[in-house]
Phi, psi and omega in degrees: 000124182277145180254098181267008182287130181287136179291161179289159180121187181289151178297157180295138178094347182288340180271358179286144180271082181259002184299317179298323181287322176294328176294324176294323176298316179295321178298317179297321181288330176287320178293321181232093183298343181282351181287142172272156180302318181294322178295317178295323179296321180294326178291321179288328183295336180296327183273001184255143176240137180180170183283344184289150174281165181298319181294318180296318181293315180298318181296318181293318179295323179296320179296315181289328179295318179297329182279332186233023184299312185297315181292323179293318179292322179295318179294324178293319177298322180293322178291326181282344182291129181293142180287128181263149177293157181298134181289145178295158184288333182236086181286333184272001183281128179297158183295321183291329177291318178296320179296318179296322180293320178295316179297324178296320178295323178293318180295327181272004181289153180300322181294317180294322177295322178295319179296323178294322178295322178294319180294325181271006181289153180300323181295318180293321177296321179295319179295322177295319179295321178295319180292324182276343181288150177295138183280134178286156179284127179233126180235172181230123184230133178222123181260122182247143178291132178272099184217162177302325180294326181278345181256344181278148179300145181261134179284133183270115177230084181225090185286338186260327183234138181289152179271145177303144180301322181283353177267344185289124180069019182252154177277176179295319179298318179294320179296313179300316183294314181295318180291323179293320181290330182280314188266344186242037176295327179223102007284166180294154183233153177218141183228078177281163177226152182207142180292151183291325183267010180284151179285166181291340181267354180287148182291153178271132181276143177238078185283339184244133179225000000 
């Protein structure tokens, strides 16, 4: 006489660790709602290795799926949900209030307070007054003797350093005038000439302009 009575204890297969595979089944069904549980199980079963046959494994998974389907799908939806950034602490605060608060924090920062102290310093105030004050007229005047030596070309004898191009073949008056006009544009420059034996009332010649 055969004894077909099942022994006491948990049913066969309940001790197997199938939770990770059932979670993969739930993920597949959330990604593709048209999938049936058995179809998703067959896809997951390809990646599993074990001594059980396909029919035994599918049957065991189906039993566990029916018992935990809702919780598995809910957990899969939670995993698929995109992570959102942390919500600000004051959602009801208007934008202009938040902007004013930020500007207040910037104004009260140590660096900003230091910059204000520098701007309000006596030296900085004095420099601003100097910059804003009207500039006085400043000119440059050089009186050269009007003589043949100052008007005749000067021979260039400089073996070590080259002579300026505008100085070549020029007299002293021409050199003074050209250099004064080039380097003394600001402030303005003037180069009058007068003969040595001329009286104090004779006019000053301005041959170069």
